[in-house]
CHARMM internal coordinates of N, CA and C (Angstrom, degrees):
IC EDIT
DIST 1 N 1 CA 1.4478
DIST 1 CA 1 C 1.4911
ANGL 1 N 1 CA 1 C 109.33
DIST 1 C 2 N 1.3815
ANGL 1 CA 1 C 2 N 117.54
DIHE 1 N 1 CA 1 C 2 N 121.57
DIST 2 N 2 CA 1.4280
ANGL 1 C 2 N 2 CA 121.52
DIHE 1 CA 1 C 2 N 2 CA 177.82
DIST 2 CA 2 C 1.4955
ANGL 2 N 2 CA 2 C 114.24
DIHE 1 C 2 N 2 CA 2 C -79.13
DIST 2 C 3 N 1.3599
ANGL 2 CA 2 C 3 N 115.41
DIHE 2 N 2 CA 2 C 3 N 146.98
DIST 3 N 3 CA 1.5156
ANGL 2 C 3 N 3 CA 120.15
DIHE 2 CA 2 C 3 N 3 CA 179.67
DIST 3 CA 3 C 1.5636
ANGL 3 N 3 CA 3 C 104.47
DIHE 2 C 3 N 3 CA 3 C -91.34
DIST 3 C 4 N 1.3820
ANGL 3 CA 3 C 4 N 115.61
DIHE 3 N 3 CA 3 C 4 N 129.41
DIST 4 N 4 CA 1.4059
ANGL 3 C 4 N 4 CA 120.11
DIHE 3 CA 3 C 4 N 4 CA 176.11
DIST 4 CA 4 C 1.5180
ANGL 4 N 4 CA 4 C 110.90
DIHE 3 C 4 N 4 CA 4 C -68.69
DIST 4 C 5 N 1.3866
ANGL 4 CA 4 C 5 N 116.72
DIHE 4 N 4 CA 4 C 5 N 142.79
DIST 5 N 5 CA 1.5112
ANGL 4 C 5 N 5 CA 118.67
DIHE 4 CA 4 C 5 N 5 CA 179.83
DIST 5 CA 5 C 1.4625
ANGL 5 N 5 CA 5 C 106.08
DIHE 4 C 5 N 5 CA 5 C -69.93
DIST 5 C 6 N 1.3879
ANGL 5 CA 5 C 6 N 116.64
DIHE 5 N 5 CA 5 C 6 N 154.79
DIST 6 N 6 CA 1.4824
ANGL 5 C 6 N 6 CA 115.51
DIHE 5 CA 5 C 6 N 6 CA 176.26
DIST 6 CA 6 C 1.4842
ANGL 6 N 6 CA 6 C 113.10
DIHE 5 C 6 N 6 CA 6 C -68.40
DIST 6 C 7 N 1.3045
ANGL 6 CA 6 C 7 N 115.09
DIHE 6 N 6 CA 6 C 7 N 158.11
DIST 7 N 7 CA 1.4247
ANGL 6 C 7 N 7 CA 123.98
DIHE 6 CA 6 C 7 N 7 CA -175.60
DIST 7 CA 7 C 1.5542
ANGL 7 N 7 CA 7 C 107.90
DIHE 6 C 7 N 7 CA 7 C -66.66
DIST 7 C 8 N 1.2886
ANGL 7 CA 7 C 8 N 123.55
DIHE 7 N 7 CA 7 C 8 N 143.84
DIST 8 N 8 CA 1.4722
ANGL 7 C 8 N 8 CA 125.59
DIHE 7 CA 7 C 8 N 8 CA 171.32
DIST 8 CA 8 C 1.4701
ANGL 8 N 8 CA 8 C 108.50
DIHE 7 C 8 N 8 CA 8 C -110.96
DIST 8 C 9 N 1.2846
ANGL 8 CA 8 C 9 N 117.23
DIHE 8 N 8 CA 8 C 9 N 130.09
DIST 9 N 9 CA 1.4557
ANGL 8 C 9 N 9 CA 126.29
DIHE 8 CA 8 C 9 N 9 CA 177.51
DIST 9 CA 9 C 1.5080
ANGL 9 N 9 CA 9 C 111.84
DIHE 8 C 9 N 9 CA 9 C -120.33
DIST 9 C 10 N 1.3563
ANGL 9 CA 9 C 10 N 115.95
DIHE 9 N 9 CA 9 C 10 N 139.09
DIST 10 N 10 CA 1.3744
ANGL 9 C 10 N 10 CA 117.76
DIHE 9 CA 9 C 10 N 10 CA 176.92
DIST 10 CA 10 C 1.6470
ANGL 10 N 10 CA 10 C 112.23
DIHE 9 C 10 N 10 CA 10 C -100.03
DIST 10 C 11 N 1.2086
ANGL 10 CA 10 C 11 N 114.29
DIHE 10 N 10 CA 10 C 11 N 144.56
DIST 11 N 11 CA 1.4470
ANGL 10 C 11 N 11 CA 124.08
DIHE 10 CA 10 C 11 N 11 CA -179.31
DIST 11 CA 11 C 1.4301
ANGL 11 N 11 CA 11 C 117.21
DIHE 10 C 11 N 11 CA 11 C -133.21
DIST 11 C 12 N 1.3428
ANGL 11 CA 11 C 12 N 117.51
DIHE 11 N 11 CA 11 C 12 N 141.23
DIST 12 N 12 CA 1.5542
ANGL 11 C 12 N 12 CA 120.90
DIHE 11 CA 11 C 12 N 12 CA 176.32
DIST 12 CA 12 C 1.4975
ANGL 12 N 12 CA 12 C 106.14
DIHE 11 C 12 N 12 CA 12 C -84.92
DIST 12 C 13 N 1.2831
ANGL 12 CA 12 C 13 N 122.37
DIHE 12 N 12 CA 12 C 13 N -15.64
DIST 13 N 13 CA 1.4958
ANGL 12 C 13 N 13 CA 123.02
DIHE 12 CA 12 C 13 N 13 CA -172.80
DIST 13 CA 13 C 1.5891
ANGL 13 N 13 CA 13 C 105.95
DIHE 12 C 13 N 13 CA 13 C -106.36
DIST 13 C 14 N 1.3570
ANGL 13 CA 13 C 14 N 114.45
DIHE 13 N 13 CA 13 C 14 N 146.24
DIST 14 N 14 CA 1.4423
ANGL 13 C 14 N 14 CA 121.15
DIHE 13 CA 13 C 14 N 14 CA 178.55
DIST 14 CA 14 C 1.5401
ANGL 14 N 14 CA 14 C 109.96
DIHE 13 C 14 N 14 CA 14 C -72.71
DIST 14 C 15 N 1.3288
ANGL 14 CA 14 C 15 N 119.27
DIHE 14 N 14 CA 14 C 15 N -27.91
DIST 15 N 15 CA 1.4567
ANGL 14 C 15 N 15 CA 126.42
DIHE 14 CA 14 C 15 N 15 CA -179.92
DIST 15 CA 15 C 1.4764
ANGL 15 N 15 CA 15 C 108.80
DIHE 14 C 15 N 15 CA 15 C -104.10
DIST 15 C 16 N 1.3607
ANGL 15 CA 15 C 16 N 117.91
DIHE 15 N 15 CA 15 C 16 N 123.00
DIST 16 N 16 CA 1.5111
ANGL 15 C 16 N 16 CA 119.25
DIHE 15 CA 15 C 16 N 16 CA 177.17
DIST 16 CA 16 C 1.5027
ANGL 16 N 16 CA 16 C 109.14
DIHE 15 C 16 N 16 CA 16 C -129.64
DIST 16 C 17 N 1.2965
ANGL 16 CA 16 C 17 N 114.20
DIHE 16 N 16 CA 16 C 17 N 159.82
DIST 17 N 17 CA 1.5610
ANGL 16 C 17 N 17 CA 122.99
DIHE 16 CA 16 C 17 N 17 CA 177.70
DIST 17 CA 17 C 1.4657
ANGL 17 N 17 CA 17 C 104.71
DIHE 16 C 17 N 17 CA 17 C -110.62
DIST 17 C 18 N 1.3911
ANGL 17 CA 17 C 18 N 114.09
DIHE 17 N 17 CA 17 C 18 N 137.81
DIST 18 N 18 CA 1.4658
ANGL 17 C 18 N 18 CA 121.31
DIHE 17 CA 17 C 18 N 18 CA 172.86
DIST 18 CA 18 C 1.5146
ANGL 18 N 18 CA 18 C 109.06
DIHE 17 C 18 N 18 CA 18 C -126.58
DIST 18 C 19 N 1.2906
ANGL 18 CA 18 C 19 N 113.64
DIHE 18 N 18 CA 18 C 19 N 137.54
DIST 19 N 19 CA 1.5209
ANGL 18 C 19 N 19 CA 121.03
DIHE 18 CA 18 C 19 N 19 CA 175.17
DIST 19 CA 19 C 1.5321
ANGL 19 N 19 CA 19 C 111.81
DIHE 18 C 19 N 19 CA 19 C -128.73
DIST 19 C 20 N 1.3098
ANGL 19 CA 19 C 20 N 113.84
DIHE 19 N 19 CA 19 C 20 N 12.94
DIST 20 N 20 CA 1.4516
ANGL 19 C 20 N 20 CA 115.00
DIHE 19 CA 19 C 20 N 20 CA -176.16
DIST 20 CA 20 C 1.5007
ANGL 20 N 20 CA 20 C 117.59
DIHE 19 C 20 N 20 CA 20 C 83.06
DIST 20 C 21 N 1.2746
ANGL 20 CA 20 C 21 N 118.15
DIHE 20 N 20 CA 20 C 21 N -17.72
DIST 21 N 21 CA 1.4311
ANGL 20 C 21 N 21 CA 122.95
DIHE 20 CA 20 C 21 N 21 CA 173.76
DIST 21 CA 21 C 1.5108
ANGL 21 N 21 CA 21 C 119.07
DIHE 20 C 21 N 21 CA 21 C 73.43
DIST 21 C 22 N 1.3227
ANGL 21 CA 21 C 22 N 118.28
DIHE 21 N 21 CA 21 C 22 N 5.95
DIST 22 N 22 CA 1.4122
ANGL 21 C 22 N 22 CA 117.04
DIHE 21 CA 21 C 22 N 22 CA -174.76
DIST 22 CA 22 C 1.5421
ANGL 22 N 22 CA 22 C 108.05
DIHE 21 C 22 N 22 CA 22 C -117.19
DIST 22 C 23 N 1.3055
ANGL 22 CA 22 C 23 N 121.38
DIHE 22 N 22 CA 22 C 23 N 34.29
DIST 23 N 23 CA 1.4447
ANGL 22 C 23 N 23 CA 122.16
DIHE 22 CA 22 C 23 N 23 CA -179.89
DIST 23 CA 23 C 1.4510
ANGL 23 N 23 CA 23 C 114.54
DIHE 22 C 23 N 23 CA 23 C 53.59
DIST 23 C 24 N 1.2956
ANGL 23 CA 23 C 24 N 118.35
DIHE 23 N 23 CA 23 C 24 N -123.14
DIST 24 N 24 CA 1.5470
ANGL 23 C 24 N 24 CA 121.69
DIHE 23 CA 23 C 24 N 24 CA -177.83
DIST 24 CA 24 C 1.5261
ANGL 24 N 24 CA 24 C 111.17
DIHE 23 C 24 N 24 CA 24 C -65.10
DIST 24 C 25 N 1.3022
ANGL 24 CA 24 C 25 N 117.25
DIHE 24 N 24 CA 24 C 25 N -22.89
DIST 25 N 25 CA 1.5031
ANGL 24 C 25 N 25 CA 122.73
DIHE 24 CA 24 C 25 N 25 CA 179.60
DIST 25 CA 25 C 1.4613
ANGL 25 N 25 CA 25 C 116.87
DIHE 24 C 25 N 25 CA 25 C -88.70
DIST 25 C 26 N 1.3714
ANGL 25 CA 25 C 26 N 115.00
DIHE 25 N 25 CA 25 C 26 N 3.36
DIST 26 N 26 CA 1.4778
ANGL 25 C 26 N 26 CA 121.38
DIHE 25 CA 25 C 26 N 26 CA -173.56
DIST 26 CA 26 C 1.5315
ANGL 26 N 26 CA 26 C 104.17
DIHE 25 C 26 N 26 CA 26 C -87.77
DIST 26 C 27 N 1.3608
ANGL 26 CA 26 C 27 N 114.96
DIHE 26 N 26 CA 26 C 27 N -142.76
DIST 27 N 27 CA 1.4781
ANGL 26 C 27 N 27 CA 120.89
DIHE 26 CA 26 C 27 N 27 CA -177.64
DIST 27 CA 27 C 1.5048
ANGL 27 N 27 CA 27 C 105.36
DIHE 26 C 27 N 27 CA 27 C -138.20
DIST 27 C 28 N 1.3555
ANGL 27 CA 27 C 28 N 118.13
DIHE 27 N 27 CA 27 C 28 N 169.81
DIST 28 N 28 CA 1.5126
ANGL 27 C 28 N 28 CA 123.80
DIHE 27 CA 27 C 28 N 28 CA -179.32
DIST 28 CA 28 C 1.5274
ANGL 28 N 28 CA 28 C 103.64
DIHE 27 C 28 N 28 CA 28 C -55.85
DIST 28 C 29 N 1.4239
ANGL 28 CA 28 C 29 N 115.12
DIHE 28 N 28 CA 28 C 29 N 145.07
DIST 29 N 29 CA 1.4612
ANGL 28 C 29 N 29 CA 119.06
DIHE 28 CA 28 C 29 N 29 CA 177.82
DIST 29 CA 29 C 1.5560
ANGL 29 N 29 CA 29 C 107.37
DIHE 28 C 29 N 29 CA 29 C -71.35
DIST 29 C 30 N 1.2687
ANGL 29 CA 29 C 30 N 114.65
DIHE 29 N 29 CA 29 C 30 N 132.70
DIST 30 N 30 CA 1.4706
ANGL 29 C 30 N 30 CA 122.00
DIHE 29 CA 29 C 30 N 30 CA 174.13
DIST 30 CA 30 C 1.5841
ANGL 30 N 30 CA 30 C 107.09
DIHE 29 C 30 N 30 CA 30 C -122.52
DIST 30 C 31 N 1.3428
ANGL 30 CA 30 C 31 N 115.42
DIHE 30 N 30 CA 30 C 31 N 150.16
DIST 31 N 31 CA 1.4297
ANGL 30 C 31 N 31 CA 124.19
DIHE 30 CA 30 C 31 N 31 CA 173.96
DIST 31 CA 31 C 1.4695
ANGL 31 N 31 CA 31 C 108.53
DIHE 30 C 31 N 31 CA 31 C -102.51
DIST 31 C 32 N 1.3239
ANGL 31 CA 31 C 32 N 116.90
DIHE 31 N 31 CA 31 C 32 N 126.83
DIST 32 N 32 CA 1.4422
ANGL 31 C 32 N 32 CA 124.57
DIHE 31 CA 31 C 32 N 32 CA -176.73
DIST 32 CA 32 C 1.5550
ANGL 32 N 32 CA 32 C 110.49
DIHE 31 C 32 N 32 CA 32 C -115.95
DIST 32 C 33 N 1.2851
ANGL 32 CA 32 C 33 N 118.75
DIHE 32 N 32 CA 32 C 33 N 133.60
DIST 33 N 33 CA 1.4336
ANGL 32 C 33 N 33 CA 124.80
DIHE 32 CA 32 C 33 N 33 CA 179.62
DIST 33 CA 33 C 1.4087
ANGL 33 N 33 CA 33 C 112.26
DIHE 32 C 33 N 33 CA 33 C -111.97
DIST 33 C 34 N 1.2994
ANGL 33 CA 33 C 34 N 121.50
DIHE 33 N 33 CA 33 C 34 N 119.74
DIST 34 N 34 CA 1.4786
ANGL 33 C 34 N 34 CA 124.14
DIHE 33 CA 33 C 34 N 34 CA -178.69
DIST 34 CA 34 C 1.5138
ANGL 34 N 34 CA 34 C 112.15
DIHE 33 C 34 N 34 CA 34 C -72.68
DIST 34 C 35 N 1.3102
ANGL 34 CA 34 C 35 N 120.71
DIHE 34 N 34 CA 34 C 35 N -12.39
DIST 35 N 35 CA 1.4433
ANGL 34 C 35 N 35 CA 127.10
DIHE 34 CA 34 C 35 N 35 CA 174.98
DIST 35 CA 35 C 1.5062
ANGL 35 N 35 CA 35 C 113.85
DIHE 34 C 35 N 35 CA 35 C 43.74
DIST 35 C 36 N 1.2873
ANGL 35 CA 35 C 36 N 120.41
DIHE 35 N 35 CA 35 C 36 N 45.38
DIST 36 N 36 CA 1.4495
ANGL 35 C 36 N 36 CA 120.95
DIHE 35 CA 35 C 36 N 36 CA -179.00
DIST 36 CA 36 C 1.4928
ANGL 36 N 36 CA 36 C 116.59
DIHE 35 C 36 N 36 CA 36 C 74.75
DIST 36 C 37 N 1.3535
ANGL 36 CA 36 C 37 N 118.30
DIHE 36 N 36 CA 36 C 37 N -2.00
DIST 37 N 37 CA 1.5047
ANGL 36 C 37 N 37 CA 119.15
DIHE 36 CA 36 C 37 N 37 CA 177.46
DIST 37 CA 37 C 1.3880
ANGL 37 N 37 CA 37 C 113.90
DIHE 36 C 37 N 37 CA 37 C -83.78
DIST 37 C 38 N 1.3730
ANGL 37 CA 37 C 38 N 123.52
DIHE 37 N 37 CA 37 C 38 N -11.51
DIST 38 N 38 CA 1.4076
ANGL 37 C 38 N 38 CA 125.95
DIHE 37 CA 37 C 38 N 38 CA 176.97
DIST 38 CA 38 C 1.5058
ANGL 38 N 38 CA 38 C 116.12
DIHE 37 C 38 N 38 CA 38 C 80.48
DIST 38 C 39 N 1.3747
ANGL 38 CA 38 C 39 N 117.88
DIHE 38 N 38 CA 38 C 39 N -2.96
DIST 39 N 39 CA 1.4591
ANGL 38 C 39 N 39 CA 120.55
DIHE 38 CA 38 C 39 N 39 CA 173.56
DIST 39 CA 39 C 1.5401
ANGL 39 N 39 CA 39 C 109.45
DIHE 38 C 39 N 39 CA 39 C -162.92
DIST 39 C 40 N 1.3240
ANGL 39 CA 39 C 40 N 113.64
DIHE 39 N 39 CA 39 C 40 N 154.97
DIST 40 N 40 CA 1.5127
ANGL 39 C 40 N 40 CA 117.00
DIHE 39 CA 39 C 40 N 40 CA 174.80
DIST 40 CA 40 C 1.5134
ANGL 40 N 40 CA 40 C 108.47
DIHE 39 C 40 N 40 CA 40 C -154.39
DIST 40 C 41 N 1.3399
ANGL 40 CA 40 C 41 N 116.19
DIHE 40 N 40 CA 40 C 41 N 137.07
DIST 41 N 41 CA 1.5623
ANGL 40 C 41 N 41 CA 121.01
DIHE 40 CA 40 C 41 N 41 CA 178.92
DIST 41 CA 41 C 1.5283
ANGL 41 N 41 CA 41 C 105.91
DIHE 40 C 41 N 41 CA 41 C -89.29
DIST 41 C 42 N 1.3019
ANGL 41 CA 41 C 42 N 112.70
DIHE 41 N 41 CA 41 C 42 N 146.99
DIST 42 N 42 CA 1.4086
ANGL 41 C 42 N 42 CA 119.43
DIHE 41 CA 41 C 42 N 42 CA 170.14
DIST 42 CA 42 C 1.5622
ANGL 42 N 42 CA 42 C 109.88
DIHE 41 C 42 N 42 CA 42 C -76.58
DIST 42 C 43 N 1.3875
ANGL 42 CA 42 C 43 N 113.91
DIHE 42 N 42 CA 42 C 43 N 127.36
DIST 43 N 43 CA 1.5777
ANGL 42 C 43 N 43 CA 114.00
DIHE 42 CA 42 C 43 N 43 CA 179.56
DIST 43 CA 43 C 1.5012
ANGL 43 N 43 CA 43 C 113.06
DIHE 42 C 43 N 43 CA 43 C -67.03
DIST 43 C 44 N 1.3370
ANGL 43 CA 43 C 44 N 117.86
DIHE 43 N 43 CA 43 C 44 N -20.81
DIST 44 N 44 CA 1.5345
ANGL 43 C 44 N 44 CA 116.58
DIHE 43 CA 43 C 44 N 44 CA -176.74
DIST 44 CA 44 C 1.5839
ANGL 44 N 44 CA 44 C 109.89
DIHE 43 C 44 N 44 CA 44 C -87.80
DIST 44 C 45 N 1.2515
ANGL 44 CA 44 C 45 N 119.32
DIHE 44 N 44 CA 44 C 45 N -52.35
DIST 45 N 45 CA 1.5044
ANGL 44 C 45 N 45 CA 123.41
DIHE 44 CA 44 C 45 N 45 CA -167.20
DIST 45 CA 45 C 1.6179
ANGL 45 N 45 CA 45 C 110.68
DIHE 44 C 45 N 45 CA 45 C -107.25
DIST 45 C 46 N 1.3189
ANGL 45 CA 45 C 46 N 115.86
DIHE 45 N 45 CA 45 C 46 N -16.82
DIST 46 N 46 CA 1.4972
ANGL 45 C 46 N 46 CA 114.44
DIHE 45 CA 45 C 46 N 46 CA -175.63
DIST 46 CA 46 C 1.5143
ANGL 46 N 46 CA 46 C 118.09
DIHE 45 C 46 N 46 CA 46 C 86.94
DIST 46 C 47 N 1.3088
ANGL 46 CA 46 C 47 N 114.70
DIHE 46 N 46 CA 46 C 47 N -10.10
DIST 47 N 47 CA 1.4659
ANGL 46 C 47 N 47 CA 113.17
DIHE 46 CA 46 C 47 N 47 CA 176.09
DIST 47 CA 47 C 1.4615
ANGL 47 N 47 CA 47 C 111.91
DIHE 46 C 47 N 47 CA 47 C -50.03
DIST 47 C 48 N 1.3728
ANGL 47 CA 47 C 48 N 119.21
DIHE 47 N 47 CA 47 C 48 N 142.07
DIST 48 N 48 CA 1.4105
ANGL 47 C 48 N 48 CA 122.54
DIHE 47 CA 47 C 48 N 48 CA 178.30
DIST 48 CA 48 C 1.5427
ANGL 48 N 48 CA 48 C 107.88
DIHE 47 C 48 N 48 CA 48 C -109.27
DIST 48 C 49 N 1.3308
ANGL 48 CA 48 C 49 N 115.28
DIHE 48 N 48 CA 48 C 49 N 120.89
DIST 49 N 49 CA 1.4115
ANGL 48 C 49 N 49 CA 121.75
DIHE 48 CA 48 C 49 N 49 CA 177.56
DIST 49 CA 49 C 1.5686
ANGL 49 N 49 CA 49 C 107.68
DIHE 48 C 49 N 49 CA 49 C -98.28
DIST 49 C 50 N 1.3285
ANGL 49 CA 49 C 50 N 112.91
DIHE 49 N 49 CA 49 C 50 N 127.15
DIST 50 N 50 CA 1.5442
ANGL 49 C 50 N 50 CA 120.63
DIHE 49 CA 49 C 50 N 50 CA -177.18
DIST 50 CA 50 C 1.5274
ANGL 50 N 50 CA 50 C 105.37
DIHE 49 C 50 N 50 CA 50 C -117.54
DIST 50 C 51 N 1.3250
ANGL 50 CA 50 C 51 N 114.23
DIHE 50 N 50 CA 50 C 51 N 135.30
DIST 51 N 51 CA 1.4348
ANGL 50 C 51 N 51 CA 123.32
DIHE 50 CA 50 C 51 N 51 CA 177.49
DIST 51 CA 51 C 1.5162
ANGL 51 N 51 CA 51 C 108.74
DIHE 50 C 51 N 51 CA 51 C -76.48
DIST 51 C 52 N 1.3781
ANGL 51 CA 51 C 52 N 115.16
DIHE 51 N 51 CA 51 C 52 N 113.73
DIST 52 N 52 CA 1.4990
ANGL 51 C 52 N 52 CA 122.19
DIHE 51 CA 51 C 52 N 52 CA -177.67
DIST 52 CA 52 C 1.4602
ANGL 52 N 52 CA 52 C 111.21
DIHE 51 C 52 N 52 CA 52 C -59.76
DIST 52 C 53 N 1.3074
ANGL 52 CA 52 C 53 N 119.47
DIHE 52 N 52 CA 52 C 53 N -40.43
DIST 53 N 53 CA 1.4736
ANGL 52 C 53 N 53 CA 123.49
DIHE 52 CA 52 C 53 N 53 CA -178.96
DIST 53 CA 53 C 1.5647
ANGL 53 N 53 CA 53 C 114.57
DIHE 52 C 53 N 53 CA 53 C -64.12
DIST 53 C 54 N 1.3339
ANGL 53 CA 53 C 54 N 112.60
DIHE 53 N 53 CA 53 C 54 N -30.62
DIST 54 N 54 CA 1.4803
ANGL 53 C 54 N 54 CA 118.01
DIHE 53 CA 53 C 54 N 54 CA 177.59
DIST 54 CA 54 C 1.5114
ANGL 54 N 54 CA 54 C 110.37
DIHE 53 C 54 N 54 CA 54 C -67.46
DIST 54 C 55 N 1.2482
ANGL 54 CA 54 C 55 N 119.04
DIHE 54 N 54 CA 54 C 55 N -32.87
DIST 55 N 55 CA 1.4478
ANGL 54 C 55 N 55 CA 123.64
DIHE 54 CA 54 C 55 N 55 CA -179.14
DIST 55 CA 55 C 1.5481
ANGL 55 N 55 CA 55 C 110.11
DIHE 54 C 55 N 55 CA 55 C -73.79
DIST 55 C 56 N 1.3324
ANGL 55 CA 55 C 56 N 116.18
DIHE 55 N 55 CA 55 C 56 N -42.92
DIST 56 N 56 CA 1.4623
ANGL 55 C 56 N 56 CA 122.72
DIHE 55 CA 55 C 56 N 56 CA 174.09
DIST 56 CA 56 C 1.5260
ANGL 56 N 56 CA 56 C 113.83
DIHE 55 C 56 N 56 CA 56 C -62.52
DIST 56 C 57 N 1.3494
ANGL 56 CA 56 C 57 N 114.44
DIHE 56 N 56 CA 56 C 57 N -42.32
DIST 57 N 57 CA 1.4713
ANGL 56 C 57 N 57 CA 123.57
DIHE 56 CA 56 C 57 N 57 CA 178.86
DIST 57 CA 57 C 1.5285
ANGL 57 N 57 CA 57 C 109.02
DIHE 56 C 57 N 57 CA 57 C -61.38
DIST 57 C 58 N 1.3177
ANGL 57 CA 57 C 58 N 114.37
DIHE 57 N 57 CA 57 C 58 N -51.00
DIST 58 N 58 CA 1.5376
ANGL 57 C 58 N 58 CA 119.89
DIHE 57 CA 57 C 58 N 58 CA -178.01
DIST 58 CA 58 C 1.4639
ANGL 58 N 58 CA 58 C 108.57
DIHE 57 C 58 N 58 CA 58 C -61.47
DIST 58 C 59 N 1.3366
ANGL 58 CA 58 C 59 N 119.61
DIHE 58 N 58 CA 58 C 59 N -40.37
DIST 59 N 59 CA 1.3962
ANGL 58 C 59 N 59 CA 121.86
DIHE 58 CA 58 C 59 N 59 CA -173.39
DIST 59 CA 59 C 1.5864
ANGL 59 N 59 CA 59 C 110.04
DIHE 58 C 59 N 59 CA 59 C -68.30
DIST 59 C 60 N 1.3975
ANGL 59 CA 59 C 60 N 109.38
DIHE 59 N 59 CA 59 C 60 N -36.37
DIST 60 N 60 CA 1.5178
ANGL 59 C 60 N 60 CA 112.85
DIHE 59 CA 59 C 60 N 60 CA -174.05
DIST 60 CA 60 C 1.5914
ANGL 60 N 60 CA 60 C 106.64
DIHE 59 C 60 N 60 CA 60 C -68.91
DIST 60 C 61 N 1.3297
ANGL 60 CA 60 C 61 N 120.03
DIHE 60 N 60 CA 60 C 61 N -24.95
DIST 61 N 61 CA 1.4801
ANGL 60 C 61 N 61 CA 123.94
DIHE 60 CA 60 C 61 N 61 CA -173.11
DIST 61 CA 61 C 1.5323
ANGL 61 N 61 CA 61 C 108.57
DIHE 60 C 61 N 61 CA 61 C -96.68
DIST 61 C 62 N 1.3144
ANGL 61 CA 61 C 62 N 118.89
DIHE 61 N 61 CA 61 C 62 N 0.81
DIST 62 N 62 CA 1.4663
ANGL 61 C 62 N 62 CA 121.76
DIHE 61 CA 61 C 62 N 62 CA -176.17
DIST 62 CA 62 C 1.5928
ANGL 62 N 62 CA 62 C 111.39
DIHE 61 C 62 N 62 CA 62 C -75.41
DIST 62 C 63 N 1.3016
ANGL 62 CA 62 C 63 N 114.75
DIHE 62 N 62 CA 62 C 63 N -20.14
DIST 63 N 63 CA 1.5326
ANGL 62 C 63 N 63 CA 118.40
DIHE 62 CA 62 C 63 N 63 CA -176.65
DIST 63 CA 63 C 1.4478
ANGL 63 N 63 CA 63 C 111.41
DIHE 62 C 63 N 63 CA 63 C -75.56
END
COOR INIT
IC SEED 1 N 1 CA 1 C
IC BUILD
C-alpha cells in the first residue's frame, strides 16, 4: 500500500496557519513561518506550504 504524498498549498503570505483542514478531525492550529525559505511543512499533518510570490519571483529571473 503506497503512502500518499502530503498536500501542497500555495500562499501569498510568508506566515500561514494550519489546522489539518478536517474540522474536529484535524489538529491544533499552528502558525508556520517560511522565514525566507519559500516553503514550510506542517509538523502535524505534513502539508507543504509554498510561497506563491517566490515562484513568480524565481520565474521572472529565469530569463
